[in-house]
Structures are given as structure tokens and as C-alpha cells.
N, C-alpha and C positions, 0 to 999 in steps of 0.2 A: 651883289645883294645875296644875303644868306637866308636860308629857309630852315626853320627848326621842324623836325618831324617827330612822330610818336607812334607807339603801338597800342592798339586796343584789341584785346582778345587775339584772334587769329589774323587781324588786319594790321599790316605794318607799313611804314612810310607815310602815315597820315600827317597832314599839315598841322602845325600849331599856329593858331591865329593870334594876332596881337590882343593883349588883354583889354585894350580900350575899345575893341570891337564888341559892343554890347547894346542891349536895348532894341534889338531888331524884331521885325514882324515878318511872317511868311504865310503864304497860302499854299497848301498842298492840294491840288485839284485832281480829283479822282482818287480819294485817299482811303478807300475801304478795302484794300487788298485786291487780289486778282479774283474777284467774285462776280458771279453772274456773267454778264456780257462785258463788264468793264475790267480792264487790266490796269493796275497801278501798284504801288509799293507802300505798304504801311512802314516799311523800313525807313523811308524818308522822314517820317515823323519820329521814329526811334533815333535816327541820327541827330535830328534837330533837338530832340528832348535831352540828349546827352549834354547839351550846353545851355541850360536854362538862363544863365546870365546873358548869353549872346542872343538867344531866341526867346524873348519874353512873352510873345504872343504868336500863337500858331492857329490858323484856321484850317480845319480839315473838312474838305468839301467832297461829298459823294452822294449818290442816290440813297444808299442804305446807311443805317446807323452803324457805328463801330461795333466790332465783335469782341472788343477788349476795352479795359479802362485806361484812360490817359490822364496825365497831370492836369491840374486845374487851369493852367495857361493854354491848354489845347481845347479849342471850341469846335465841335462838329456841327455842321449845318447841312441839312439834306437838300441837295440841288440836283436837278436833271439838266445836264448841259445840252440836251436836245430841245429844251424849251427855248423860246425866243430870247434874244438879248434883253429885251425890255422886261420880261418876266424874271430873268436871272438878276438883272440890275435892281429890281424891286426888292428881291430877297437880300441882296447885298446891302442895300440901304437900311432895310429893316433890322439887320443884325450888325450894322455899322462895320462892315468888313472893308478894311483898307490895309494894305501890306507893303512892305519894302521890296519883297521878292516873291515871285510866283514860280512854283515847281509844277509843271503840267504833265501828268501821267495818264490822263483819262484815255480810254480806248474801248471801242466796241468791236466785237468779233461777230460779224453777221454769219448766218448759216452758209456753208459752202454749197456750190452747185452740186446737183446729184451726180455722184461718181467722181467729183473733182476733189482737189486737195483742199486743205483747210482754208487757203487764201484764194480759192478759185472764183469767188463772187467779187471780182475786181471792182466793178462799178459801185457796188454797195459799200465796199471797203473805203473807197475814195470819198463817196458822198457823205457817209455818216461821220467818218473820223475828221474830215475837213470841217464839217459843220460843228462838231464838238468844240474845236478850238476857236472857230470864228465866233460862235455864239458867246462863248465864255469871255473872250478878250473884248469883243464889242460891248459886252455888259460892263466891263471895267471902265471903258470910256464913258458910257452912259452914267455910271456911278461916280465919275470923277475920281477914280481910285487907280490911276496908272502907277505901276510900281517902278522901281529903279532898274530892275532886270527881270527877264522872263526866261526860264529854262524849260525846254521841251525835250522829252525823251523820245528818240526814234529807235532804230534797231537795225538788224542785219539785212532786212529787206531793202534798206537803202542801197546796198551793193548788189541787189538782184539775186542773192543766194537762194531765195525760194524758187527761182526760175532755172537754176542750174549753176555750174561752176563759174566762179569769178576769178579775175586775176589776183594772185596772192603775192605777199600778204595784203590784206585790205587796209587801205590808208585813207585818212580823212580827205585828202586832195583828189581822190579818184573821181573821174567823171561820172555823172549819173547814167543809169542804164535805162534807155528809152525803148524797151521791148513792149511794155504795156503801161497803162496808167499806174502811178504809185502814190498813195496818199501821203507818204512821208515828204515827197517833193512839194505837194500842194500845201501841206502844213508849214514846211520850212519857208517857202516863199511868202506865205501870208504872214508868218511871224516876223520876217525881216521887214516887210512893208509896214506892219503895225509898229514895230520898234522905231523905224525911221520916221514915221509920221508923228510919233509922240516923243521923239528925241530921247529914247531909252536904250538900254543894252539888251542883248539876247544871247542865249547859248543853246546848242543842241548837243545831246549825247547819243551815242550809237552802241548800245550794249550788244553782246552776242546772246546766246541762249541763257535764260535766266533761271537758276534754281533759287527758291525762296520758300519760307514757311508761311503759307497762306492756305485758306480753304477754298474749295470749289474753283480750281484754277484751270482755265482753258489754255493758258500759255506758260504754265509752270511745270517743268519736267518732274519735279519732286512729287507733286500731288498724284499724277497718273501712275508713276512708278510705285508709290506707296500703296495705292489701291491694288495694283497688280501683285505685289509681293504679299500683301496681307491676305488676299484671296487664295493665292497659291499655297500659302502656309496652312490656311484653313482646310484646303482640299488635300493637303499632304502631297503636294506635287512640287517638283523642282522649279527654280526660277529659270525658265527657258528663254534664251536669247532668240528673238524671232527672225533676225536677218542673217546675211551671209558674211563671209570672211573679210571682204573689202570694207564693209561697214564696221565690222568688229574692230579693225585696226586703224580705221580712219581717224585722223587727228583733227580735233575741234578746239575752240576756245569757249569758256563759260564766263558768265558775268553774274556774280552773286548779287542779290538785291542790295545788300549792305554796301558792297563796293561801289555799285552804281550811285548810291545816294551820298556816300562820302565824296565822290567825284563831283556830284551835282552841287553840294555845298561849297566845295572849293572853287568851282567854276564861277558861281555868282558872286563870290566874295573876293575874287581876285581881279584887280583892274586889268592886268595884262591879258586875261582870258576873255575879255569882253568881245562879243560878236565873233565867237569861234565855235567850231564843232569839235567834239572829242570822242574817239573810240573809248569804250569802257569795257575792259576785260580784267579777269583776275590775274592774268600773266602766266599761267601754267597750262601746258597742253593737256588735253583730255582725250582719252579713248575709252570705249566700252570694254575693251580688252582688260584694262587695268581696273575699271570701276565695277564691272559686273560682279566679280567675286566678292568685293567689299560690300556691295549692296546685299547680296545673298547672306553674307555673314552677319550683317546688321539685323536681319530678320530670322537668323538661325535656319537658313534654307540651304539645301543642295542646289547646284546650278549646272546648267549646260550652256556651252557656247555654240558657235556655228558647227555644223556637221561637215567634216572634211573627208568622209569616207567616199569611196568610188561610187557608191550607189546614192550619194546624197542629192545629186542633181534632180532626181525625180521628186524630191520633197520641196524644192524651191520653184518659184516662178519669178519672172523678171518684172520689175516696175520701173518704167522710164520716168526719171525725175527732172530731166531737162525739158522744159516746156518748149523752148525755142532752139532752132538750129540755124546759125551757131548759138551757143549758150552765152550768158552775160559777159564772159571774158572776151568775146568777139571772134573766137576761132576755136578749133578743136571739136571733137565729137560730143554728141549728147551723152548724158550720164544715165546709167541704169543701175538698179540695186537688185540683189537676190533676196527674196523674202519667203519665209515659210508661212507666216501668218502675221496679221497686224493686231495690236492691242484693241483696236476698234472692233475687229472681228471677234477677238477673244471675249470682250466684254458682253457680247450678245449671245454667248453660249448659255443654254438653259442652266447648266450646273453652276456657272459663274453668277448669274442673276440670283439663283436660289441661295448660294453661299453668302452673297452680300446681304441678303435679307436677314439671314441668321446672325451674321456679324453685327449688323446694325441694331438688331433687336437685343442681342446679348450685351452690347456696349452702349446702348441708348444713344445711338448716333442720330444726327439731325436728318440725314437723307436715308430713309428706310428702303429705298429702291435705287438701283444703279441706272440712272436715267441720263439722257443727253450725252450718250457715249461718244458720238461723233465729235462733239466739241471738246470733251474732256481728253480724249485719247488721240485726236487728229494731229496735234502738235508733237507729242512724244513719238508717234509713229514715224514722222518725218525724221526726227533726230536719230532714232534707232536704225533707220535704214540708209541714212545719208552716206553715200559712197565717195564723195569728194570733200577735200579739206575745207575748213572754215576757219582760217587763221588770220588774226588781226596783227597789225604792227602797232 
């Protein structure tokens, strides 16, 4: 069996689908960007809209209306997936929503525990994110709108990377990490049960850290770094790397929003991929050592890396990043990072808050004050200080 591939912009090796595959409909659930408390990817809509003959009807479902215009065959419907299945089903019936495929990206990031990491409110994470999926899929059953296939996006927390080092490279067949409750496991189990009950297919994808072009993103590294660089330039200060040498040279993988969505489309349209999970990465190793100078150059900034002088130790403090002993890999020491400051701390400096007000006023920005900084910068802080590899196979 042969497979034709193509390139689109910077993306290569993309599948070419058969010409007779046309007239399909899709639901993109959680479709309004990584905004507020919800994380999803408008990129899925962009990917589907690239093939209007294949995808002739697309329903974009999210709490908030879209922040950009879409073609006429994309219909946005405002829904809160924390509503009851009955209430969601009522709205689906009202708007005559039925689709061949569902792409589910909805996510709620609850506030962390005081002094804890961005994912420290474990019970809330499990409760609300499991409920999002359950409410939405049960509404499909009530609406008699069961699709052919459902794709659910998971992530690196599936491997326990938020709890410490995991066995590398990360593979789809790796066993689950039962150190604490994990909402990805609850969601995946429910999805499989729902699919079996209704005799349909399922897929899950597991991207690494996601860069994407969206607004107000609690889980998008580009948004937080953009704010940091913009303010530093306004203050005429260099782009200072906040962590130590180990983090600076640590190898990670990234998963661009577009790559994830090209994979998602391929997964649901490929018969041999039914009922399987897939890692989703861009395929190139990433280090801050390589990226930091490029980011600074993009903003016309000077930059500084980790301080390697003999007196540097006094500037750093240790942050233990392995919650459990042993860590998720099942053996070895806990992991700790050296940190000068976090961007969450930086964002609360009076001069930073004042600079943002002036930037927002001069550029007529939506958010006139730099608020909710723990949510906006908590994710990027972890990535900047991560001292152990996060490499997928």
C-alpha cells in the first residue's frame, strides 16, 4: 500500500487523502483558542478549512464567540460543556448539530493550590475535565448524533512528566503512572467505554509542549514569552534567562498546534489508525540554549543566559520539580532546578505592571492590566526551569 505525501508551508510529509473523500462534517469542541480557562486549538479549524471539499460543514463549539472570521461553512455555537448533558443536547438539537467526526480539545485549568505548581489542584483537574468530556458526549447520545469517530487530545501529563523524570523516550505503549489521579486516564477510559457502547471508533493524541498563535493562553509558551519580551524591550532591559545551566541545555520536544491538528485529521480518516493513541511532536529536539538568542533577535533585544561565574550560586535557589520519590520513571533521584526568578514573580514587579499599562494604552490592547499572572506564566515557568529531558519517540 502506497501513501502520497505533500508539503504545506513549513509542514512536510503530510498525507494526501483520496479525492473521493469529500462531503464530511466535523465538530471541533472547545474551538475558541487557548482563551480564559479553556484550552483548545483554532488550528484544527484552519486545517479542516484548507480542504473545503472534504470538510463541507464544521461546527465550532466553545463558550466564547470566535475572535476571527471563518468561511461560511463554519458555524460557531456558544456552549458551556459544564452544563448538563440535557442542556447541551437541547442546544445541539436547536442548531441541528450532527457530524461525522468529533475533535475534542476542551480543557479547564483550575487555580493551583497556594504555593503549588500550575497542576497542583489535582482533584479539581480530574473533576472538571472529566465532566467536560462526559457532559458533551452524553449530550451526543441524547441528541442521537453519534459520530463515526471521536478524537480526544491528551498530553505529556499522560507520562507523568509534570511529576518528575519519566523513562525515555516516551512511547505510546508505556504503562500509566499511578502516583496521583490523572484526568487524562479518566477521560481516556470514558472515551473507550462510550465508543464501545455506541460501536464507533476513537483516537487520542499526546502532544508535547504546544506553541501556537492564540490570545490569553495559560498553556501556550508563545503567549507568555511574547509578553516577557515586549515588556523587557519597553523597559530597555535584556531578555534574561531565569534558570540555570542544566535547564538551559536540557533537550525537549515541542508540538506545534498545526502539527497536532494535521495528525488529528489523519488519525480519524485512516481506518488502520482506529482505536489507537499517537504521540504528536514536531520531530526536532528543542533547547533554550538554541532558541533564546533567536527569540531575543526577533524582538531586537540583547539577551543573557545562565550565569556561569564562580559567584553565581548566590543568585540562584533550588526548586524541587520531582513531586514523588522515586519519580515517574520508577527509580533514580528526584530532580531539582536552579532558578534566579520566575516569570510569575517578574510579572508582579511594579515596574512591569506599569510598563504593561502603558504598552496596552499606546497599542489599544484588550487587556489594559497584566492580571491573572499565576495562570498565564505558571506553565512557561515550568518549561523554562525543566532540568530533565522530555523526549518522545
